[in-house]
C-alpha positions as CSV (number, residue, x, y, z in Angstrom):
1,X,-11.6,19.0,-23.0
2,X,-8.8,17.2,-24.8
3,X,-8.7,13.3,-25.2
4,X,-5.7,13.1,-22.8
5,X,-7.4,15.2,-20.3
6,X,-10.7,13.2,-20.4
7,X,-8.5,9.9,-20.3
8,X,-6.9,11.2,-17.2
9,X,-10.2,12.1,-15.5
10,X,-11.6,8.8,-16.4
11,X,-8.6,6.9,-14.9
12,X,-8.9,8.8,-11.6
13,X,-12.7,8.4,-11.3
14,X,-12.8,4.8,-12.2
15,X,-9.5,4.1,-10.2
16,X,-11.3,5.7,-7.3
17,X,-14.2,3.3,-7.5
18,X,-11.8,0.2,-7.9
19,X,-9.8,1.3,-4.7
20,X,-13.0,1.5,-2.8
21,X,-14.0,-2.1,-3.9
22,X,-10.4,-3.3,-3.2
23,X,-10.3,-1.7,0.3
24,X,-11.7,-4.7,2.1
25,X,-9.4,-7.2,0.7
26,X,-6.3,-5.1,1.0
27,X,-7.1,-4.3,4.6
28,X,-7.5,-7.9,5.5
29,X,-4.2,-8.5,3.8
30,X,-2.3,-5.6,5.5
31,X,-3.7,-6.4,9.1
32,X,-2.8,-10.0,8.9
33,X,0.8,-9.3,7.3
34,X,1.8,-6.1,9.2
35,X,-0.9,-5.6,11.8
36,X,-1.7,-2.1,10.6
37,X,-3.1,-0.2,7.6
38,X,-0.9,3.1,7.3
39,X,-1.3,6.2,5.2
40,X,1.4,4.7,2.8
41,X,-0.7,1.6,2.3
42,X,-3.8,3.7,1.3
43,X,-1.6,5.8,-0.9
44,X,-0.4,2.7,-2.6
45,X,-4.0,1.3,-3.2
46,X,-5.3,4.6,-4.6
47,X,-2.3,5.2,-6.9
48,X,-2.1,1.6,-7.8
49,X,-5.9,1.4,-8.9
50,X,-5.6,4.8,-10.7
51,X,-2.5,3.7,-12.6
52,X,-4.0,0.3,-13.7
53,X,-7.1,2.1,-15.1
54,X,-4.8,4.6,-16.7
55,X,-3.1,1.8,-18.7
56,X,-6.3,1.0,-20.2
57,X,-7.7,4.6,-20.7
58,X,-4.7,5.9,-22.5
59,X,-4.5,2.8,-24.8
60,X,-7.9,2.1,-25.6
61,X,-10.0,5.3,-25.0
62,X,-11.7,7.2,-26.5
63,X,-14.1,4.6,-28.0
64,X,-15.2,5.6,-31.4
65,X,-18.7,5.3,-32.8
66,X,-19.2,2.1,-34.9
67,X,-18.8,2.8,-38.5
68,X,-17.1,6.2,-37.8
69,X,-13.4,5.3,-38.0
70,X,-10.9,3.8,-40.1
71,X,-9.6,0.2,-39.7
72,X,-5.9,0.1,-38.6
73,X,-3.5,-2.2,-40.2
74,X,-1.4,-4.3,-37.6
75,X,2.3,-3.9,-37.5
76,X,3.5,-7.5,-37.0
77,X,7.2,-7.2,-37.9
78,X,9.6,-7.3,-34.9
79,X,11.7,-3.8,-34.9
80,X,9.6,-2.7,-37.8
81,X,8.6,0.7,-36.1
82,X,11.9,0.9,-33.9
83,X,14.0,0.1,-36.9
84,X,12.7,3.3,-38.8
85,X,14.2,5.7,-36.2
86,X,17.5,6.6,-37.2
87,X,20.0,8.9,-35.1
88,X,19.7,12.4,-37.0
89,X,22.8,14.4,-37.8
90,X,21.4,17.4,-35.9
91,X,21.9,15.8,-32.6
92,X,20.2,14.4,-29.7
93,X,17.8,17.2,-29.2
94,X,16.2,17.0,-32.6
95,X,16.1,13.1,-32.1
96,X,14.2,13.5,-29.0
97,X,11.8,15.9,-30.6
98,X,10.7,13.2,-33.2
99,X,7.1,12.3,-32.4
100,X,8.0,8.6,-33.1
101,X,10.8,8.7,-30.6
102,X,8.7,10.4,-28.1
103,X,5.9,7.7,-28.5
104,X,8.4,4.9,-27.8
105,X,9.9,6.5,-24.8
106,X,6.3,7.2,-23.4
107,X,5.6,3.6,-24.0
108,X,8.8,2.6,-22.0
109,X,7.9,5.2,-19.0
110,X,4.2,4.1,-19.1
111,X,5.2,0.6,-17.7
112,X,7.9,1.6,-15.4
113,X,5.7,2.0,-12.4
114,X,4.2,-1.6,-13.0
115,X,7.8,-3.0,-12.6
116,X,8.2,-1.0,-9.4
117,X,4.8,-2.2,-8.2
118,X,5.3,-5.8,-8.5
119,X,8.8,-5.4,-6.9
120,X,8.0,-3.3,-4.0
121,X,4.2,-3.9,-3.1
122,X,3.8,-7.6,-4.4
123,X,7.4,-8.3,-3.4
124,X,8.2,-10.4,-6.5
125,X,11.3,-10.8,-8.3
126,X,12.7,-9.1,-11.5
127,X,11.6,-12.0,-13.8
128,X,8.2,-11.8,-12.5
129,X,8.0,-8.1,-12.9
130,X,9.2,-8.3,-16.4
131,X,6.8,-11.2,-17.4
132,X,3.9,-9.4,-15.8
133,X,4.8,-6.3,-18.0
134,X,4.7,-8.5,-20.9
135,X,1.4,-10.1,-20.0
136,X,-0.5,-6.8,-19.2
137,X,1.2,-5.3,-22.6
138,X,0.0,-8.4,-24.6
139,X,-3.6,-8.0,-23.2
140,X,-3.8,-4.5,-24.1
141,X,-2.4,-5.1,-27.7
142,X,-4.6,-8.0,-28.3
143,X,-7.6,-5.9,-27.2
144,X,-6.6,-3.3,-29.7
145,X,-6.0,-6.0,-32.4
146,X,-9.4,-7.6,-31.8
147,X,-11.5,-4.2,-31.8
148,X,-12.2,-4.8,-28.2
149,X,-12.8,-8.5,-28.4
150,X,-15.1,-8.4,-31.3
151,X,-17.2,-5.3,-30.1
152,X,-15.9,-3.5,-33.2
153,X,-15.7,-5.1,-36.7
154,X,-12.0,-4.2,-37.0
155,X,-9.1,-2.5,-34.9
156,X,-9.6,1.1,-34.4
157,X,-6.2,1.3,-32.7
158,X,-2.9,0.0,-34.4
159,X,-1.5,-3.3,-33.0
160,X,2.4,-2.8,-33.0
161,X,4.3,-5.8,-32.0
162,X,7.2,-3.3,-31.0
163,X,4.9,-2.0,-28.2
164,X,5.3,-5.4,-26.6
165,X,8.9,-5.0,-26.5
166,X,9.1,-1.5,-25.2
167,X,6.4,-1.9,-22.7
168,X,8.3,-5.1,-21.4
169,X,11.4,-3.1,-21.3
170,X,9.7,-0.5,-19.2
171,X,8.5,-3.0,-16.6
172,X,12.0,-4.4,-16.6
173,X,13.6,-0.9,-16.0
174,X,11.1,-0.3,-13.0
175,X,12.1,-3.6,-11.5
176,X,15.7,-2.8,-11.8
177,X,15.0,0.8,-10.3
178,X,13.5,-0.6,-7.4
179,X,16.7,-2.5,-6.3
180,X,18.1,0.5,-3.9
181,X,14.9,0.6,-2.1
182,X,14.8,-3.3,-1.7
183,X,18.2,-3.2,-0.2
184,X,17.3,-1.1,2.7
185,X,14.2,-3.1,3.5
186,X,14.6,-5.7,6.1
187,X,13.2,-9.3,5.3
188,X,12.6,-9.9,8.9
189,X,8.9,-9.6,9.7
190,X,8.1,-7.2,12.3
191,X,6.2,-8.4,15.3
192,X,2.5,-7.8,15.0
193,X,0.7,-5.2,17.5
194,X,-1.4,-6.5,20.0
195,X,-3.3,-3.4,21.0
196,X,-6.5,-2.4,19.4
197,X,-6.1,1.1,18.0
198,X,-8.6,3.8,17.1
199,X,-7.7,3.6,13.4
200,X,-8.1,-0.1,13.5
201,X,-11.5,0.4,14.7
202,X,-12.3,2.9,12.2
203,X,-11.1,0.6,9.4
204,X,-13.3,-2.2,10.6
205,X,-16.3,0.2,10.7
206,X,-15.5,1.3,7.2
207,X,-15.2,-2.3,6.0
208,X,-18.6,-3.1,7.5
209,X,-20.2,0.0,5.8
210,X,-18.6,-1.0,2.4
211,X,-19.7,-4.7,2.7
212,X,-23.2,-3.8,3.5
213,X,-23.3,-1.3,0.5
214,X,-21.7,-3.5,-1.9
215,X,-23.5,-6.8,-1.1
216,X,-26.8,-4.8,-0.9
217,X,-26.0,-3.1,-4.3
218,X,-25.3,-6.7,-5.7
219,X,-28.5,-8.0,-4.4
220,X,-30.5,-5.1,-5.8
221,X,-29.0,-5.5,-9.2
222,X,-29.7,-9.2,-9.1
223,X,-33.4,-8.4,-8.1
224,X,-34.0,-6.1,-10.9
225,X,-32.4,-8.3,-13.4
226,X,-34.7,-11.1,-12.2
227,X,-37.9,-8.8,-12.3
228,X,-37.0,-7.2,-15.6
229,X,-35.2,-10.1,-17.7
230,X,-36.8,-13.1,-16.2
231,X,-40.1,-12.6,-14.7
232,X,-40.9,-9.5,-16.9
233,X,-42.6,-7.5,-14.1
234,X,-42.2,-4.2,-12.5
235,X,-39.2,-3.3,-10.3
236,X,-41.2,-3.9,-6.9
237,X,-39.1,-1.3,-5.1
238,X,-40.5,-2.0,-1.6
239,X,-39.5,-5.6,-2.0
240,X,-36.1,-4.7,-3.3
241,X,-35.3,-2.2,-0.5
242,X,-36.3,-4.8,2.1
243,X,-34.1,-7.4,0.5
244,X,-31.1,-5.4,-0.3
245,X,-30.7,-4.4,3.3
246,X,-31.9,-7.8,4.9
247,X,-29.4,-9.8,3.1
248,X,-26.3,-7.9,4.4
249,X,-28.0,-7.8,7.9
250,X,-28.3,-11.6,7.8
251,X,-24.7,-12.2,7.0
252,X,-23.5,-9.8,9.8
253,X,-25.9,-11.4,12.3
254,X,-24.5,-14.7,11.6
255,X,-20.9,-13.6,11.9
256,X,-21.9,-11.8,15.4
257,X,-23.8,-14.7,16.7
258,X,-21.5,-17.5,15.5
259,X,-18.2,-15.8,15.7
260,X,-18.7,-12.9,17.9
261,X,-17.3,-10.7,15.2
262,X,-18.8,-8.4,12.4
263,X,-17.5,-8.7,9.0
264,X,-15.3,-5.6,9.3
265,X,-14.0,-6.8,12.6
266,X,-12.9,-9.9,10.7
267,X,-11.3,-8.0,8.1
268,X,-9.1,-6.1,10.6
269,X,-8.4,-9.1,12.5
270,X,-10.0,-8.4,15.9
271,X,-12.1,-10.5,18.1
272,X,-14.3,-10.4,21.2
273,X,-13.6,-12.0,24.6
274,X,-16.1,-12.5,27.3
275,X,-15.0,-12.1,30.8
276,X,-17.0,-15.4,31.8
277,X,-17.6,-18.2,29.5
278,X,-21.4,-18.4,30.2
279,X,-21.8,-14.8,29.1
280,X,-20.5,-15.5,25.5
281,X,-23.9,-16.1,24.0
282,X,-25.9,-13.4,25.7
283,X,-22.9,-11.0,25.1
284,X,-23.0,-11.6,21.4
285,X,-26.8,-11.2,21.3
286,X,-26.3,-7.9,23.2
287,X,-23.7,-7.0,20.8
288,X,-26.0,-7.5,17.8
289,X,-28.9,-5.8,19.4
290,X,-27.0,-2.7,20.4
291,X,-24.5,-2.6,17.4
292,X,-25.5,-3.0,14.0
293,X,-29.1,-4.1,14.7
294,X,-30.2,-0.4,15.3
295,X,-28.6,0.6,12.1
296,X,-30.6,-1.8,10.0
297,X,-33.9,-1.2,12.0
298,X,-33.6,2.6,11.4
299,X,-33.0,2.1,7.7
300,X,-36.1,-0.1,7.4
301,X,-38.5,1.2,10.0
302,X,-41.1,3.6,8.6
303,X,-40.6,6.1,11.5
304,X,-40.4,9.9,11.4
305,X,-37.0,11.4,11.3
306,X,-35.3,8.0,10.8
307,X,-32.6,9.7,8.7
308,X,-31.5,12.2,11.5
309,X,-31.8,9.3,14.1
310,X,-29.8,7.1,12.0
311,X,-27.0,9.9,11.7
312,X,-27.1,10.7,15.2
313,X,-26.6,7.0,16.0
314,X,-23.7,6.6,13.7
315,X,-22.0,9.7,15.1
316,X,-22.5,8.3,18.7
317,X,-21.1,5.0,17.8
318,X,-17.9,6.6,16.3
319,X,-17.5,8.9,19.3
320,X,-17.9,5.9,21.7
321,X,-14.8,4.0,20.1
322,X,-12.7,7.0,20.9
323,X,-13.7,7.2,24.5
324,X,-14.1,3.6,25.6
325,X,-11.4,1.4,27.0
326,X,-9.4,-0.2,24.2
327,X,-11.7,1.5,21.8
328,X,-14.4,-1.1,22.3
329,X,-17.2,1.2,21.3
330,X,-20.8,1.5,22.5
331,X,-22.0,-2.1,21.7
332,X,-19.1,-3.9,23.2
333,X,-19.0,-1.8,26.5
334,X,-22.9,-2.3,27.0
335,X,-22.6,-6.0,26.1
336,X,-19.6,-6.5,28.5
337,X,-17.4,-7.8,25.9
338,X,-13.5,-6.9,25.4
339,X,-11.9,-6.5,22.1
340,X,-8.4,-8.2,21.4
341,X,-6.4,-8.4,18.3
342,X,-6.6,-11.7,16.6
343,X,-3.0,-12.6,15.8
344,X,-2.7,-15.1,12.9
345,X,-1.3,-18.6,13.4
346,X,2.6,-18.5,13.2
347,X,2.9,-14.8,13.5
348,X,4.9,-13.1,16.4
349,X,2.9,-10.7,18.4
350,X,4.9,-7.6,19.9
351,X,4.4,-8.7,23.6
352,X,6.2,-12.0,22.8
353,X,9.0,-10.2,20.9
354,X,9.4,-7.7,23.9
355,X,9.6,-10.8,26.3
356,X,12.3,-12.4,24.1
357,X,14.3,-9.3,24.1
358,X,14.2,-8.7,27.8
359,X,16.9,-10.2,29.9
360,X,15.9,-13.3,32.0
361,X,15.5,-12.8,35.8
362,X,18.9,-13.1,37.6
363,X,21.0,-12.8,34.2
364,X,23.3,-10.0,33.4
365,X,22.6,-7.9,30.3
366,X,26.3,-7.9,28.8
367,X,25.4,-4.8,26.5
368,X,24.9,-2.7,29.5
369,X,28.0,-3.7,31.6
């Protein structure tokens, strides 16, 4: 496999991991801003993560073995590289075949998506997009110049100040190319939906699963670090297994009992509502006992067929969200709780917007006369 193909594969693999890690904050942001998480949002998340990793893999990889590379002399003269490219007498085609010209053009193209991303996704101006390109390029060039910040004794890739110029130019070009799309985009925020959709429930459940796995993984790493590097003992796998599942369950339980919502439901901005005030506490307790409680019990309990039972329970939980009213799911239906969209303060829900568009009673709709 060639170095370029390996770099691409590395960017896709690591970008996928980054996209999974960023799913929770991205979902929380989108549901509070637009009230939905669409296919376009997920595509942007994945492509943005892969693109961000590709900037580093294509400029820093492959990493050489220490002592098995030649130190590269930095090029610090502005236009020192670009100035050597003269327009040939044989025409544009020969000029574009020059490897030096192709390298400069590729450096420009590499940063065009960054300018587009800052303008369309982050919704920042041309100046911010251009400065972002300059900052990212500077970080990459300094990483090359310092041998990955001192990991190597010298630079294994050439630092070229002209790369700062052409990379920044690429970000500027991407920002300017986004202008036609921005012209067609409305600046007026759309009313937020007030109905709990099945997709929203699935996003919440996925957020819960990712939260439990990531927090549990972090606890396991911390535990092993404590055992091996501080206490200098064995891994104590039984204690680690108990701890890495108990800590996420404790956080989830506190959220359910205190707020009536799991972490995933907080992410997707939904809340529970009790039909009677006195039932709020018992309802939350039942939700915990019938929702995430059995999941953690089946993970930790030393019972036969717990893997099969856990899989069956998870399938039942997902199916129940599809068939219950407002996609409440099994735990909410059995606990007698309703699910409602938690509209952020200051946002306009769809129901209010529809009431505002509806003519007042006794008035005449001029547009229909």
